[in-house]
C-alpha positions as CSV (number, residue, x, y, z in Angstrom):
1,M,-23.5,-12.3,10.2
2,I,-20.7,-9.7,10.0
3,T,-17.5,-10.7,11.8
4,L,-17.5,-7.6,14.1
5,D,-21.1,-8.2,15.0
6,K,-20.2,-11.8,15.9
7,I,-17.7,-10.5,18.4
8,A,-20.2,-7.9,19.7
9,Y,-22.8,-10.6,20.3
10,T,-20.3,-12.5,22.5
11,S,-19.7,-9.5,24.8
12,K,-20.7,-9.9,28.5
13,I,-22.3,-6.5,28.4
14,L,-24.4,-7.2,25.2
15,K,-27.7,-6.7,27.1
16,N,-26.6,-3.4,28.6
17,N,-28.4,-0.2,27.4
18,P,-26.6,0.9,24.2
19,N,-27.3,4.5,25.0
20,E,-25.0,4.2,28.0
21,K,-22.2,2.4,26.0
22,I,-22.4,5.1,23.3
23,L,-22.3,7.8,25.9
24,Y,-19.3,6.2,27.6
25,A,-17.4,5.8,24.3
26,I,-18.2,9.2,22.7
27,L,-17.9,11.3,25.8
28,T,-14.6,9.8,26.8
29,M,-13.3,10.2,23.2
30,L,-14.3,13.8,23.2
31,T,-12.5,14.3,26.5
32,V,-9.3,12.9,25.1
33,L,-9.5,15.0,22.0
34,F,-10.2,18.3,23.7
35,L,-7.9,18.0,26.7
36,N,-4.9,16.8,24.7
37,N,-3.1,15.5,27.8
38,I,-0.7,12.6,27.4
39,Y,-1.5,11.3,30.9
40,I,-5.2,11.3,30.2
41,S,-4.6,9.5,26.9
42,M,-2.6,6.8,28.6
43,V,-5.2,6.3,31.3
44,V,-8.0,6.2,28.8
45,L,-6.1,3.6,26.7
46,I,-5.7,1.4,29.8
47,L,-9.3,2.0,30.8
48,M,-10.7,1.0,27.4
49,Y,-8.5,-2.0,27.3
50,S,-9.9,-3.1,30.7
51,S,-13.5,-2.3,29.7
52,I,-13.2,-4.3,26.5
53,V,-11.2,-7.3,27.9
54,Y,-12.3,-7.7,31.5
55,I,-15.8,-6.0,31.5
56,G,-16.8,-6.8,27.9
57,G,-15.2,-10.3,27.9
58,I,-13.5,-9.8,24.6
59,E,-10.2,-11.8,24.0
60,K,-7.0,-9.8,24.4
61,K,-5.6,-11.0,21.0
62,I,-8.6,-9.5,19.2
63,F,-8.0,-6.1,20.9
64,F,-4.3,-6.0,20.1
65,R,-4.9,-7.2,16.6
66,L,-7.4,-4.5,15.9
67,M,-5.2,-1.8,17.5
68,S,-2.2,-2.8,15.4
69,I,-4.0,-1.8,12.2
70,P,-4.3,1.9,12.9
71,L,-1.0,1.9,14.9
72,L,1.0,1.3,11.7
73,F,-0.7,4.2,9.9
74,I,-0.3,6.5,12.9
75,L,3.5,5.8,13.1
76,I,4.0,6.4,9.4
77,S,2.0,9.7,9.6
78,V,3.8,11.1,12.6
79,M,7.2,10.8,10.9
80,T,6.4,14.0,8.9
81,I,5.8,15.8,12.2
82,L,8.8,14.3,14.0
83,F,11.5,15.1,11.4
84,S,12.2,18.5,10.1
85,K,15.0,20.3,8.3
86,V,17.8,21.2,10.7
87,N,17.7,24.8,12.0
88,T,21.0,26.0,13.5
89,S,19.1,27.8,16.3
90,D,17.4,24.6,17.6
91,K,18.9,21.8,19.6
92,Y,18.4,18.5,17.9
93,I,18.4,15.1,19.7
94,F,19.2,13.2,16.5
95,K,20.4,14.3,13.0
96,F,21.0,12.6,9.7
97,M,22.0,13.7,6.2
98,I,19.8,13.2,3.0
99,F,21.9,14.3,0.0
100,S,23.0,17.8,0.9
101,S,20.3,18.5,3.5
102,Q,20.4,17.7,7.1
103,Y,17.3,16.5,9.0
104,G,16.5,15.7,12.7
105,F,14.1,16.1,15.5
106,T,14.0,18.1,18.7
107,D,12.8,17.2,22.2
108,K,9.7,19.3,21.6
109,A,8.8,17.5,18.4
110,L,9.3,14.2,20.2
111,I,6.9,15.2,22.9
112,D,4.3,16.5,20.4
113,V,4.5,13.2,18.5
114,T,4.2,11.1,21.6
115,K,1.1,13.1,22.6
116,L,-0.4,12.6,19.2
117,V,0.2,8.9,19.1
118,F,-1.3,8.2,22.5
119,K,-4.2,10.6,21.8
120,S,-5.0,8.8,18.5
121,L,-4.7,5.3,20.1
122,A,-6.9,6.4,23.1
123,S,-9.6,7.8,20.7
124,I,-9.5,4.7,18.6
125,S,-9.8,2.4,21.6
126,C,-13.0,4.3,22.6
127,L,-14.5,3.5,19.2
128,Y,-13.4,-0.1,19.5
129,F,-15.2,-0.4,22.8
130,L,-18.4,0.7,21.1
131,I,-17.9,-1.6,18.1
132,L,-16.8,-4.7,20.1
133,T,-19.6,-4.5,22.7
134,T,-22.5,-3.0,20.8
135,P,-24.1,-4.6,17.7
136,V,-25.1,-2.4,14.8
137,V,-28.8,-3.1,15.5
138,D,-28.4,-1.5,19.0
139,I,-26.5,1.5,17.5
140,L,-29.4,2.1,15.1
141,Y,-31.8,1.8,18.0
142,T,-30.0,4.6,19.7
143,L,-30.0,6.7,16.5
144,E,-33.7,6.3,16.3
145,K,-34.1,7.4,20.0
146,L,-32.1,10.5,19.2
147,R,-34.8,11.4,16.6
148,L,-32.3,11.3,13.7
149,P,-34.0,11.3,10.3
150,K,-35.3,7.8,9.4
151,I,-33.5,7.9,6.1
152,L,-30.1,8.4,7.9
153,T,-30.5,5.3,10.1
154,E,-31.7,3.2,7.1
155,I,-28.7,4.2,4.9
156,T,-26.3,3.7,7.8
157,G,-27.6,0.1,8.4
158,L,-27.6,-0.8,4.7
159,V,-24.2,0.7,4.0
160,Y,-22.6,-1.0,7.0
161,R,-24.0,-4.3,6.0
162,Y,-23.2,-4.3,2.3
163,I,-19.6,-3.0,2.8
164,F,-18.8,-6.3,4.5
165,V,-21.0,-8.3,2.1
166,F,-19.1,-7.0,-0.9
167,F,-15.8,-7.3,0.9
168,D,-16.5,-11.1,1.4
169,V,-17.5,-11.4,-2.3
170,A,-14.3,-9.6,-3.4
171,Q,-12.2,-11.9,-1.2
172,L,-13.8,-15.0,-2.8
173,I,-13.1,-13.6,-6.3
174,Y,-9.5,-12.8,-5.3
175,I,-9.0,-16.4,-4.0
176,S,-10.4,-17.8,-7.2
177,Q,-8.2,-15.6,-9.3
178,H,-5.1,-16.3,-7.2
179,S,-5.6,-20.1,-7.4
180,R,-5.5,-19.7,-11.3
181,L,-2.2,-17.7,-11.1
182,G,-4.0,-14.5,-11.8
183,Y,-1.5,-12.5,-9.8
184,K,1.7,-14.2,-10.9
185,T,3.1,-11.3,-12.9
186,M,2.6,-7.5,-12.9
187,R,0.6,-7.7,-16.1
188,T,-1.7,-10.5,-15.0
189,S,-2.2,-8.7,-11.6
190,F,-3.5,-5.5,-13.3
191,N,-5.7,-7.6,-15.6
192,S,-7.1,-9.6,-12.7
193,A,-7.6,-6.5,-10.5
194,G,-9.6,-4.9,-13.3
195,K,-11.8,-7.9,-13.8
196,L,-12.3,-8.1,-10.0
197,V,-13.6,-4.5,-9.8
198,S,-15.9,-4.9,-12.8
199,S,-17.2,-8.2,-11.6
200,L,-17.8,-6.8,-8.1
201,F,-19.7,-3.8,-9.6
202,L,-22.0,-6.2,-11.6
203,K,-22.5,-8.3,-8.5
204,A,-23.3,-5.2,-6.5
205,L,-26.0,-4.2,-8.9
206,K,-27.4,-7.7,-8.9
207,Q,-27.4,-7.9,-5.1
208,A,-29.1,-4.5,-4.9
209,D,-31.9,-5.6,-7.3
210,E,-32.4,-8.9,-5.4
211,S,-32.5,-7.1,-2.1
212,F,-35.1,-4.7,-3.3
213,T,-37.2,-7.6,-4.7
214,S,-36.9,-9.4,-1.4
215,M,-37.9,-6.3,0.6
216,E,-41.0,-5.8,-1.7
217,A,-42.0,-9.4,-1.1
218,R,-42.0,-8.6,2.6
219,C,-44.4,-5.7,2.2
220,Y,-41.8,-2.9,1.9
221,N,-43.6,0.5,1.8
222,G,-40.6,2.8,1.7
223,E,-39.5,2.4,5.4
224,I,-37.3,-0.2,6.9
225,K,-38.6,-1.5,10.2
226,F,-36.0,-2.2,12.9
227,M,-36.5,-4.3,16.0
228,D,-38.3,-2.4,18.8
229,L,-35.9,-3.3,21.6
230,K,-36.4,-2.5,25.3
231,Y,-33.6,-1.6,27.6
232,I,-33.4,-0.6,31.2
233,S,-31.5,2.6,31.8
234,S,-29.2,2.7,34.8
235,K,-28.7,6.1,36.5
236,R,-25.7,4.6,38.4
237,N,-23.9,3.8,35.1
238,I,-24.6,7.3,33.7
239,F,-23.3,8.8,37.0
240,V,-20.1,6.7,36.8
241,I,-19.5,7.7,33.2
242,I,-19.8,11.4,33.9
243,L,-17.7,11.0,37.1
244,I,-14.9,9.3,35.1
245,N,-14.8,12.2,32.6
246,L,-14.9,14.8,35.4
247,F,-11.9,13.0,37.0
248,F,-10.0,13.3,33.7
249,I,-10.7,17.0,33.6
250,I,-9.3,17.3,37.1
251,I,-6.2,15.4,36.1
252,N,-5.8,17.8,33.2
253,F,-5.5,20.7,35.5
254,I,-3.0,18.9,37.8
255,F,-0.8,17.4,35.2
256,I,-0.5,19.8,32.2
257,I,2.0,18.5,29.6
């Protein structure tokens, strides 16, 4: 079983209707992206943290560990927006010299970057709520209910599964190579990395062939059958989800920044 799915299966709201969880995550994420309000982004970030940790029952350290991964890339990316070449007509909060050029950032750039960081984190937290509380099987169930093409749900399920399968295989090969000093020098590192990629490619072809043989042995006729799950839809939950997003829209008109 995939690690993220293991976490999702421990969620307190595992049995809740996945349609409602997807609606909550996607609708709130779209609200954050379109309104572009720093207050809303901060509230959504806190809301999703509470939904994941207190309602979903997921450990705090898991949430913060997952959030730290995109945070690093976000902070590196916003540096190009924050700093610009000094223009004498603008007032800069901070300046520094690089060779003969002077760079710095203004208060407007700082506000824009802060907006972008919180908006990105809030949007990512919405997706983490979905991932950490809803197994892939439930997401595929929702895709089928939305009448998406069958081939799309099948490819989504297979790709998701085998990305993690091959990641685990690559990790095992890397550990084996590292234990034999395969990454001791730059030369051996390139050599080991090339062998890892080629070995992983061959294993991928072998795994695909074995999977197809296994599916044919189970009467595969060109269509993958997913579990026919039954969920009870709650009108109260849907009403609360819509109400929360309407509340965010109202906040946007009151606090525009």
